[in-house]
C-alpha positions in Angstrom: 41.6 -108.8 -18.6 43.2 -107.2 -21.6 42.7 -103.4 -22.2 40.8 -103.3 -25.7 40.4 -99.4 -26.8 37.5 -98.6 -28.8 35.4 -95.3 -29.9 32.9 -93.9 -27.8 30.0 -92.9 -29.4 29.9 -89.3 -27.4 33.3 -88.4 -28.9 31.4 -88.3 -32.6 28.0 -86.2 -31.9 28.2 -82.9 -32.3 28.3 -80.5 -28.6 23.7 -80.0 -29.0 22.8 -83.1 -30.6 20.2 -83.9 -27.8 21.5 -87.8 -27.2 25.2 -86.3 -26.4 23.4 -83.7 -24.0 21.5 -86.7 -22.2 24.7 -88.3 -22.2 26.4 -85.7 -20.9 23.5 -85.3 -18.1 24.0 -89.5 -17.3 27.6 -88.5 -17.1 27.2 -86.0 -14.1 25.1 -88.2 -12.7 27.6 -91.1 -13.0 30.2 -88.7 -11.2 28.6 -88.2 -8.1 27.4 -92.0 -7.7 30.9 -93.0 -7.8 32.4 -89.5 -6.0 34.7 -89.1 -8.0 34.9 -85.1 -7.3 36.0 -86.5 -4.2 38.6 -88.3 -4.7 40.2 -85.8 -6.7 39.7 -82.9 -3.8 41.1 -85.9 -1.4 44.6 -86.3 -3.9 45.1 -82.5 -4.7 44.9 -81.7 -1.6 47.3 -84.5 -0.3 50.0 -83.2 -3.0 49.0 -79.6 -1.7 49.2 -79.8 2.0 48.1 -76.8 2.8 49.3 -74.4 0.4 46.6 -74.2 -3.2 48.2 -73.7 -6.5 47.8 -71.3 -9.0 46.7 -73.4 -11.4 45.0 -76.4 -12.6 44.6 -77.9 -15.6 41.6 -79.9 -16.6 42.7 -82.1 -19.8 39.5 -83.3 -21.7 37.1 -81.4 -19.3 33.6 -82.1 -21.4 31.2 -79.4 -19.7 33.6 -78.7 -16.7 31.3 -79.6 -14.2 33.6 -82.7 -12.9 36.3 -79.2 -12.2 33.4 -77.4 -10.8 32.6 -79.9 -8.3 36.0 -80.6 -7.1 36.6 -76.3 -7.2 33.2 -76.5 -4.8 34.4 -79.0 -2.1 38.1 -77.7 -1.8 37.4 -73.8 -2.3 37.0 -73.3 1.3 40.7 -74.1 1.5 42.2 -73.6 -1.6 40.6 -69.9 -2.9 41.9 -68.1 -6.0 43.3 -70.6 -8.3 43.0 -70.4 -12.0 41.4 -73.0 -13.6 41.4 -74.1 -17.1 39.5 -76.1 -19.1 40.5 -77.8 -22.2 38.5 -80.1 -24.7 38.5 -80.8 -28.3 35.1 -79.5 -28.0 33.3 -76.2 -26.4 30.7 -77.8 -24.1 31.1 -75.1 -21.4 28.0 -73.5 -20.7 28.4 -69.7 -19.2 26.8 -70.1 -16.2 29.2 -72.8 -15.2 31.8 -69.9 -15.4 29.6 -68.3 -13.2 29.8 -71.2 -10.9 33.3 -71.0 -10.5 33.7 -67.5 -10.2 31.2 -67.5 -6.9 33.8 -70.6 -4.6 36.4 -67.2 -6.0 37.6 -69.5 -8.7 38.7 -68.2 -12.3 37.9 -70.1 -15.0 38.6 -70.1 -19.0 37.7 -72.6 -21.5 40.5 -73.7 -24.1 39.3 -76.0 -27.6 42.4 -77.1 -28.2 43.6 -80.7 -29.2 45.3 -82.3 -25.7 48.8 -82.5 -28.0 48.8 -79.5 -29.7 47.6 -77.9 -26.5 50.6 -79.6 -24.2 53.1 -79.0 -26.7 52.7 -75.2 -26.9 51.9 -74.2 -23.7 53.0 -73.5 -20.3 50.6 -75.6 -18.7 50.4 -75.1 -15.2 51.6 -76.3 -11.8 48.3 -79.2 -11.2 47.0 -81.3 -14.2 44.3 -83.1 -13.9 41.6 -86.2 -15.8 39.0 -87.3 -15.0 37.2 -90.0 -17.5 39.8 -89.1 -20.1 43.6 -91.4 -20.4 41.4 -94.5 -21.1 40.5 -93.0 -24.4 44.4 -93.9 -25.7 46.1 -96.9 -26.9 49.1 -97.3 -24.4 51.7 -95.4 -27.2 50.0 -92.2 -28.0 49.1 -92.3 -23.7 52.6 -92.4 -23.6 53.4 -89.8 -25.6 51.0 -87.8 -23.6 52.1 -88.4 -20.3 55.6 -87.5 -21.3 54.3 -84.3 -22.3 52.5 -83.6 -18.7 56.2 -84.7 -17.1 57.6 -81.7 -19.0 55.2 -79.4 -17.5 53.6 -80.0 -14.4 54.6 -80.6 -11.2 51.7 -82.4 -10.0 49.4 -84.8 -12.4 46.4 -86.7 -11.1 43.9 -88.8 -12.8 41.0 -90.9 -12.0 40.1 -93.3 -14.5 37.6 -96.4 -14.6 39.1 -99.9 -13.3 39.3 -102.8 -15.2 37.7 -105.7 -13.5 34.7 -107.7 -13.6 32.3 -106.3 -11.4 32.6 -102.3 -12.9 32.0 -104.4 -16.8 28.9 -106.3 -14.7 27.7 -102.6 -14.0 28.4 -100.8 -17.0 25.9 -103.2 -18.3 23.0 -102.1 -15.8 22.6 -98.4 -16.6 19.8 -98.5 -17.8 18.1 -99.2 -14.1 19.0 -95.6 -13.5 18.0 -93.9 -16.6 20.9 -93.6 -18.5 20.4 -93.5 -22.7 22.1 -95.9 -25.2 24.9 -93.7 -25.9 26.2 -93.6 -22.1 25.0 -97.1 -21.9 27.5 -98.4 -24.6 30.3 -95.6 -23.7 30.3 -97.6 -20.0 31.4 -100.9 -20.8 33.7 -99.8 -24.1 35.5 -97.2 -20.7 36.0 -100.1 -18.4 37.7 -102.6 -21.0 39.5 -99.5 -21.4 40.2 -98.6 -17.6 43.1 -99.1 -16.0 44.6 -101.8 -13.3 48.1 -102.6 -10.8 50.6 -99.7 -12.4 49.6 -99.6 -15.8 49.8 -95.9 -15.7 53.0 -96.1 -13.9 54.6 -98.4 -15.9 54.1 -95.7 -18.9 55.4 -92.4 -17.1 58.3 -91.4 -18.4 60.9 -90.4 -16.0 60.0 -92.4 -12.9 63.1 -91.4 -10.9 62.7 -87.8 -10.0 58.8 -88.4 -9.6 56.4 -90.1 -6.6 54.5 -92.2 -8.1 50.7 -93.6 -6.4 48.4 -95.5 -8.1 45.7 -98.1 -6.8 42.5 -99.2 -7.4 39.8 -96.3 -5.5 36.6 -97.3 -4.7 34.6 -99.5 -6.6 35.0 -98.2 -9.5 37.5 -96.3 -10.2 41.3 -96.3 -10.6 43.9 -93.2 -9.6 47.4 -92.5 -10.5 48.9 -89.3 -8.6 52.7 -88.4 -9.9 54.6 -85.8 -7.9 57.8 -83.9 -8.6 59.9 -84.9 -5.5 60.8 -81.5 -4.5 64.3 -82.5 -3.4 65.4 -85.2 -1.3 62.9 -87.7 0.3 62.1 -87.4 4.5 63.7 -90.2 5.0 67.6 -89.2 3.7 66.6 -85.5 5.0 66.2 -87.3 8.6 69.0 -89.0 8.2 71.4 -86.5 7.3 69.5 -84.1 10.4 70.5 -87.0 12.4 74.4 -87.5 11.5 74.4 -83.5 12.1 73.1 -83.7 15.6 75.8 -86.8 16.6 78.4 -84.8 15.0 77.4 -81.8 17.0 76.9 -84.1 20.5 80.0 -85.4 19.8 81.8 -82.2 20.0 80.2 -80.8 23.1 81.2 -84.3 24.9 84.9 -84.2 23.3 85.0 -80.4 24.3 84.0 -81.1 28.2 86.3 -84.3 27.8 83.4 -87.0 28.1 83.3 -90.1 26.3 80.5 -89.9 23.7 80.6 -93.6 22.4 77.8 -95.0 24.5 75.6 -92.1 23.9 72.2 -93.6 23.0 70.3 -92.9 19.1 67.7 -91.0 21.0 70.4 -88.4 22.8 72.6 -88.1 19.7 69.3 -86.4 18.1 67.7 -84.6 21.1 
């Protein structure tokens, strides 16, 4: 299925338009059904292991409910994180900031164009996006990914998986009470979604980054870019084994033994 990017109605409506409000409510329900917040939480913990980042930036944060759900999931293990909610419109209500504070995270709202912000800010350790990248044509998307790669250590995006079954399901949202805006935009989103390694192909610097891209669940597609922190594990293990082998050889030589028959397990112990 060829990728087709078309305008979505929600992006054209004022924040307080009743259809926009209804559609954002629909999106919160759809995100819960898709479990995207849990996918993101697991990906963040996998990238960060036991160490929480100081800051997380969400691009296209909308009303902030997605990152709030992520925070509520991982805050017991990742406390005291600063969250930046970036969007072109101010859709975040004060209660959302209160809810972030309740789990020990400090959230701030930034109303700006994503390209302008990435060009002028220091960004953060971790940048995430949920159902945002599919709004952009490949050329514009490649530019965004380049800017992200220059400013973050980790980037994680969850997007629609572009395939026949998600497209069929996107046409059935009336059954769960979604409004006309959501029903239209869901079909457009799937057609503009991703499959295979399309985002990896657009990432600018593959040598210095570890890239993971795959289908996640039935409807989602996840992309993870983590900046390499130095040598790979295999390289470190290889060098450690070599150093250990040389140590055993020197010790054996001093004692007058012949080290040539040492087994590999003996070299590294």
